[in-house]
C-alpha positions in Angstrom: 67.9 103.1 56.1 68.1 99.4 56.9 71.8 99.3 55.9 72.5 102.2 58.3 70.9 100.3 61.2 73.0 97.2 60.4 76.4 99.0 60.6 76.6 99.0 64.5 75.6 95.3 64.6 78.3 94.4 62.0 80.9 96.4 64.1 79.9 94.6 67.2 80.1 91.2 65.5 83.6 92.0 64.2 84.7 93.3 67.6 83.5 90.1 69.3 85.3 87.9 66.7 88.5 89.9 67.2 88.2 89.5 70.9 87.7 85.7 70.6 90.6 85.3 68.2 92.8 87.4 70.4 92.0 85.2 73.5 92.4 82.0 71.6 95.7 82.9 69.7 99.1 82.8 71.4 99.6 85.9 73.5 101.9 88.5 72.0 105.1 89.4 73.8 104.6 91.8 76.6 107.5 93.5 78.3 106.0 93.6 81.8 103.6 91.1 83.1 104.0 92.0 86.8 104.5 95.2 88.7 105.7 96.3 92.1 102.4 96.5 93.8 101.5 99.9 95.3 98.6 98.7 97.4 100.5 96.2 99.5 103.6 95.8 101.7 105.1 93.4 104.2 105.8 93.8 107.9 109.0 92.3 109.3 108.6 93.6 112.8 107.3 90.3 114.3 109.6 87.8 112.6 111.3 85.0 114.6 114.7 83.8 113.4 116.0 80.3 113.9 118.9 78.2 112.5 119.5 74.5 112.1 123.0 73.8 110.8 123.2 75.8 107.5 119.4 76.5 107.2 118.2 79.8 108.5 114.4 80.4 108.9 112.6 83.7 109.3 109.0 83.0 110.4 106.0 85.3 110.8 106.6 87.9 108.1 103.2 89.6 107.3 102.1 90.5 103.8 99.5 93.2 104.1 96.8 94.7 101.8 97.0 98.3 102.8 93.7 99.3 101.2 90.0 98.9 101.7 89.8 97.2 98.3 90.3 93.5 97.5 93.4 92.5 95.6 92.6 89.6 93.2 96.2 88.3 93.0 99.4 89.1 94.9 102.8 87.5 95.1 106.2 88.0 96.6 109.6 88.0 94.8 113.0 87.9 96.6 115.4 89.5 94.1 118.4 90.3 96.3 120.2 88.6 99.2 123.2 90.0 101.0 125.0 88.3 103.9 127.3 89.6 106.5 130.1 87.7 108.3 131.6 89.9 111.0 132.1 93.3 109.6 132.1 92.3 106.0 129.0 92.4 103.8 129.1 90.2 100.7 127.1 90.6 97.5 125.9 87.8 95.3 124.9 87.2 91.7 121.7 85.2 90.9 122.4 82.0 89.0 119.6 80.3 87.1 121.7 77.1 86.8 122.4 77.0 90.5 118.9 78.2 91.4 120.3 80.6 94.0 122.7 83.5 94.7 126.4 82.8 94.2 129.7 84.4 95.4 132.9 82.5 94.7 134.9 84.3 97.4 133.2 84.3 100.8 135.4 83.6 103.9 137.9 81.8 101.6 135.5 79.6 99.8 132.5 79.7 97.4 129.0 80.2 98.8 125.6 79.4 97.2 122.5 80.7 99.1 119.1 79.2 98.2 115.6 80.3 99.2 114.0 76.9 99.8 110.3 77.6 100.4 109.7 79.8 97.3 108.9 77.0 94.9 108.2 79.2 91.8 110.3 81.5 89.7 109.6 84.8 88.0 111.7 86.4 85.3 113.0 89.6 86.7 112.8 91.4 83.3 109.0 91.0 83.3 108.6 93.0 86.6 107.8 96.7 86.3 108.0 99.4 88.9 104.8 100.8 90.7 103.7 102.6 87.5 103.7 99.4 85.5 105.4 101.3 82.7 109.1 101.2 83.6 111.5 98.4 84.7 111.9 97.7 88.4 115.3 99.1 89.4 117.7 96.0 89.2 120.4 97.4 91.5 120.3 97.4 95.3 123.1 98.7 97.5 123.6 97.7 101.1 126.5 98.8 103.3 128.3 100.2 100.2 128.0 96.9 98.3 125.8 96.7 95.2 124.0 93.8 93.6 122.4 93.9 90.1 119.8 91.6 88.6 119.7 90.7 84.9 116.4 90.6 82.9 116.7 86.9 82.4 117.2 86.0 86.1 114.5 83.7 87.4 114.1 85.0 90.9 112.2 83.2 93.7 108.4 83.9 93.6 105.7 83.0 96.2 102.1 83.2 95.1 99.9 84.5 98.0 96.6 84.5 96.1 93.8 86.9 96.6 93.6 89.4 99.5 90.5 90.8 101.1 90.4 94.4 102.2 93.1 95.1 104.8 93.9 91.4 105.0 97.3 90.1 106.3 98.9 86.8 105.5 101.9 85.2 107.2 104.8 83.7 105.3 108.4 82.6 106.0 111.8 82.7 104.4 114.0 79.6 104.5 117.6 80.2 103.4 120.2 77.5 103.1 124.0 78.2 102.9 125.9 75.8 100.7 129.7 76.3 101.2 132.1 75.1 98.6 134.3 73.5 101.3 131.4 71.8 103.1 131.6 73.8 106.3 128.7 73.9 108.7 127.7 77.1 110.4 128.1 77.4 114.2 126.9 80.0 116.7 130.3 81.7 116.3 130.1 81.9 112.5 126.3 82.5 112.2 125.9 85.2 109.5 123.5 88.1 109.3 121.2 87.3 106.4 119.7 90.2 104.5 116.9 89.2 102.1 114.9 91.8 100.2 111.4 91.4 99.1 108.9 93.1 96.7 105.1 92.5 96.6 104.0 92.1 93.0 100.6 91.9 91.2 99.9 90.9 87.6 99.4 93.4 84.8 96.6 92.5 82.3 97.8 92.1 78.8 97.3 95.4 76.9 96.2 93.7 73.6 93.4 91.9 75.4 92.3 95.0 77.1 92.2 96.9 73.9 90.1 94.2 72.2 87.7 94.1 75.1 87.3 97.9 74.8 86.5 97.6 71.1 83.9 94.9 71.9 82.2 96.9 74.6 82.1 99.9 72.2 80.5 97.7 69.6 78.0 96.5 72.1 77.1 100.1 73.1 76.6 101.1 69.5 74.4 98.0 68.9 72.2 98.8 71.9 71.9 102.4 70.8 70.8 101.3 67.4 68.2 98.9 68.8 66.9 101.8 71.0 66.7 104.1 68.0 64.9 101.5 65.9 62.3 100.9 68.7 61.7 104.7 69.0 61.3 105.0 65.2 58.9 102.1 65.2 
């Protein structure tokens, strides 16, 4: 009878040890660590655009928590950028080495576009769609021109922190155009910049969640055993 009462306690102890070892050991590889957040969005309706030489700034974007629940952590990624000179829309490939979007044939020269105020980077292959189970679609098409991200591309990321219920936070996009021939933009050659954003939130690691579930189950069994022992006494 005593041995039977000890079984739940032993199970709880083993679960706790597994949880501790899981938290202390190196994290196992997880396909997706972030997802396209379904509870938030951004509002571009109040932005103000300005340009100084080759730097274009879009101010007063609004990131919005659309729910009545707090969001513990939220960020922004900017995976795709298109630019339009006159009637022609140009597509770009992300380059980790150049830390920006590159096209080697824009208006007769190469062009690198950087997003200067997003100081962090996020591996695109680690971002899932809204379900958290499938990859975020890597291809975007604008004006008949397509741009595709690779899983290893380190796209610009801005950490916006926690959001209270229905909270808004302002942010900016600061793009700089680096032409291969050193040209400087003028009012006559000012391009239309199209930057596309996704709000993303972190996905808890499945292995840690599983261990936590086992530990809680062990705790429940242990408490049930204690209650039974008291009633028997």
